[in-house]
C-alpha positions in Angstrom: -53.6 -5.0 34.8 -51.2 -7.0 36.5 -47.8 -9.0 35.0 -45.6 -10.9 36.8 -42.7 -11.5 35.7 -40.1 -15.3 35.9 -37.0 -15.6 35.3 -36.9 -19.1 36.6 -34.8 -22.3 35.5 -37.9 -24.6 37.9 -40.8 -25.0 36.6 -43.4 -22.2 38.1 -46.1 -23.7 40.5 -49.5 -23.7 40.8 -48.8 -21.8 43.9 -47.8 -18.9 42.0 -50.2 -18.4 40.3 -52.9 -18.4 43.0 -50.9 -15.4 44.4 -51.1 -13.6 40.7 -54.9 -14.0 40.9 -55.5 -13.0 44.6 -53.3 -9.8 43.5 -55.8 -9.5 40.6 -59.1 -9.4 42.5 -57.0 -7.1 45.5 -56.2 -4.6 43.1 -58.9 -4.1 41.2 -57.5 -5.2 38.4 -59.5 -6.3 34.7 -56.7 -8.5 33.4 -53.5 -10.4 34.9 -50.0 -12.2 32.8 -47.5 -14.2 33.5 -44.7 -14.4 31.6 -41.6 -16.7 32.1 -38.7 -18.2 30.9 -39.2 -21.7 32.1 -43.0 -23.7 31.6 -45.7 -24.2 34.3 -45.9 -27.1 36.0 -48.3 -30.0 34.5 -51.3 -29.0 37.2 -51.9 -25.8 35.2 -54.1 -26.3 32.5 -54.1 -24.3 29.4 -58.1 -22.3 30.7 -56.8 -22.5 34.7 -53.9 -19.9 33.1 -56.6 -17.1 31.9 -57.0 -15.4 35.2 
C-alpha cells in the first residue's frame, strides 16, 4: 500500500496524482491512497482518483 498525505492550502493537481500512480507501479503496491486537507483540482474525476 502506498499512502501520501498532503497538508496543502492549494488544491492537489493532476501531476501529483500521477506521481503517486507511478510510485505505486514502481514499488508493486496493490493500492495507493492520497489524503489531503485541501481539494483535488477539477481535472480529476472520481473515477480517476482510484489508482
